[in-house]
N, C-alpha and C positions, 0 to 999 in steps of 0.2 A: 437830334437832327443836326447840330453843329458838327458832330464827329462825320456823319455822313457827307456833308458839304465839304468839310476838310479832306476827306479821303478821296471824294470826287475831283477836287481841285489837285490834289497831289497826282492823281493817275493822269489827268489831263496834262498836267506840268511835265510829267515823266515822258509821256507819248510825244509831246511837243519837243522836248530836249533830244529823244531819240530821232525823231524825224530830222531834226537839223543836223544832227551827227551824221546821218546818211548822205543829207544833201551836200554837206560840206565835203564828204568823202567822193561823192560822185563829181563834184565840180573839180577836187584835186586830181581825181584819176583822169578825167577827161581833158584838163588842162595839160597833163603830162602827155597824152596822146597828141594834142594839138601842137605842143612845141616840138615833139618828134617830127610831126608831119611837116610842119613849116620849116624846120632844120634840114629835112629831106629835100624840100624843094630849094631852098637857098643854097644847097650844096649840090645841085644839080642831079639829085638821086630821085628822079621822077617815078622809076619803076616801083621803088620802095614807098613813095608817096601814093601812088595809084593804088597799092595793096591796102591802105588804110580807108579808102573811100568806101561807102555804103554800096550794097548791092544794087541799089536803085540808081545810083550815080553811074556805076559801072555800066548799067543796062543803056544808059543814055550816051556814054562815051565809051567807044573801044579805047583799049589802052594806048595804041599807037596815036590816035586823034587827040587824047588828053595830053600825053606826053608833048606832042607838037606844040598844042595850045599853050602848056605851061611853059615850055622852052621859049616861045615868043614872048610871052608875058615877061618873064624874068630878063629877057634881053632888053625889053622896054624899060623895066624898072631900073636895072642895072645892080649894083652892089647893095646889100643890106648895110645899113649903117647903124640902125637902133629899132628896137621893138619893145613897146611896153603895153602890158595889159591896162587897159581903161575901165573894162567891166566884165564881169562873169557873173553867170547866174543859172539856175536851175528851173525847169519847166517840166511838168509831165503831160500837158496838154498844148499842142499847136493847132490852130485852125488849118484844115485842109490835110492834115496828118494824122496817122493813127496814134493813140495814146501810148506813151512810153516814157523813157528818160531821156531827157534833152538837157544839153549844156551849151549856152550861148557864150561866147567869149569874144570881146571886141580889143582891138589893138590900135594904138598910135604908132605909126611906122614912119621910118626914114630911110628911103632908098636913095641912091645918088642921083637919079633922074626925075624924082618926084618931089612934090610938096604936098603938105595937108593931106597925108596919105593915112588911111584908116583901113584896117583889114577887119572882117567878121567871119567867124567861124561858127557853125552849128554842128554838134556832135550828137549822135544817138548811140544809146547802148543796144546791141543787137541781141537776138534769142540766146547767144552764148555768153552774155554779159560782157562782151568786148565793145569798147568805144570806137565809132567809125566817123569819118567825116560825111555829113549830108549835105552841107553847103558851104561855099567858100565865096564871099563878096569883098569887094574892095572899092575905094573910091580915092581919087587923087587928082592932083592938077600937075601937068608938066612944068618944069622948071624954066622952060624956054620962054 
């Protein structure tokens, strides 16, 4: 009986370690996509950034509209001074969305024209195992 319990505990531990390994990989891969996407935006490469959006977001915003919105937003923020990850985590279920692989990343950001600036990105792995931007939110106060 003790052997059976030890084997069961070993199997559960191995499964848990493997699941954590995959979760860490998902977060790492999604983080790289988020950094690339944010760099494109901060370097006025809006068309490249648009290509990393999910098909659902693209359906809501035609490319020209999205590019114009991001251009205006970056003019308001002005130059990026600093960006630091404050939190990132994985979830497989989100209320109101289909089950899948999701990574949330939160940043503390400093732009020339803002203070107390935070950015929040939600990424989802698509059916081709590629990470896409599902949502981008921010909050800030003007320095004025």
